[in-house]
C-alpha positions in Angstrom: -1.3 -195.4 -84.1 -4.8 -194.0 -84.1 -5.9 -192.0 -87.2 -9.2 -190.3 -88.1 -10.3 -189.6 -91.7 -13.2 -187.4 -92.8 -15.2 -189.3 -95.4 -16.4 -187.8 -98.7 -19.6 -188.7 -100.6 -21.0 -191.3 -98.2 -23.4 -191.4 -95.2 -20.7 -191.9 -92.6 -18.9 -188.8 -91.5 -15.6 -190.1 -90.4 -13.5 -193.3 -89.9 -11.2 -193.9 -87.0 -8.4 -196.5 -87.5 -6.0 -198.1 -85.0 -3.1 -199.6 -86.9 0.1 -201.2 -85.5 2.9 -202.6 -87.7 0.8 -202.3 -90.9 -2.0 -204.5 -89.3 -5.5 -203.1 -88.7 -6.3 -203.5 -85.0 -9.7 -201.7 -85.1 -11.9 -199.5 -87.2 -15.0 -197.5 -86.2 -17.3 -195.4 -88.4 -19.1 -192.3 -87.2 -22.5 -192.5 -88.9 -23.4 -194.7 -91.9 -25.4 -197.9 -91.9 -24.7 -199.2 -88.4 -24.8 -203.0 -89.1 -22.8 -202.7 -92.3 -20.1 -200.6 -90.9 -19.7 -202.8 -87.8 -19.5 -205.8 -90.2 -16.8 -204.2 -92.3 -14.9 -203.3 -89.1 -15.1 -206.9 -87.8 -14.0 -208.4 -91.1 -10.9 -206.4 -91.5 -9.6 -206.4 -87.9 -6.3 -208.2 -88.0 -5.9 -207.7 -91.8 -2.8 -206.2 -93.4 -3.3 -202.6 -94.5 -2.3 -203.3 -98.1 -4.6 -206.3 -98.4 -7.5 -204.3 -97.0 -6.9 -201.5 -99.6 -6.7 -204.0 -102.4 -10.0 -205.7 -101.4 -12.1 -202.5 -100.6 -10.9 -199.9 -103.0 -13.3 -199.2 -105.9 -16.4 -200.6 -104.1 -19.5 -198.4 -105.0 -22.8 -197.9 -103.2 -25.8 -197.7 -105.5 -25.3 -194.8 -108.0 -22.5 -193.3 -106.0 -18.9 -193.6 -107.2 -17.7 -194.5 -103.7 -18.9 -196.3 -100.6 -18.0 -196.8 -96.9 -15.6 -199.7 -97.8 -14.0 -197.5 -100.6 -13.7 -194.6 -98.1 -12.0 -197.0 -95.7 -9.5 -197.9 -98.4 -8.9 -194.2 -99.0 -8.4 -193.6 -95.3 -5.8 -196.4 -95.2 -4.0 -194.9 -98.2 -3.9 -191.4 -96.5 -2.7 -193.1 -93.3 0.1 -194.7 -95.2 1.1 -191.4 -96.9 1.0 -189.5 -93.6 3.1 -192.2 -91.9 5.6 -191.9 -94.7 5.1 -195.3 -96.4 
C-alpha cells in the first residue's frame, strides 16, 4: 500500500511509503537533504514497520525537536493508525 505523509518542522515536504505486510518496501522524500534522505530510505527498505519506528522515533536535527528520520517514524505510525493496526 502506498501512503503519503506531509511532514512538519523539517526541510522535506512529504514522505511517500510503500508498505506490504508490515514490511517497508520503499520510501521517498520530497525535499530535504538529498543524500541523507536517500540513505535513510535505503537503510530501512525491507525493515519491519515497528522496528523502523523504534529506531527512528525521537531523532532530532540540530536545535529542532524533530528530524526527517523522526518524521518518517511519525509517518509510519499514522500509516498504521489509518490501516487500523
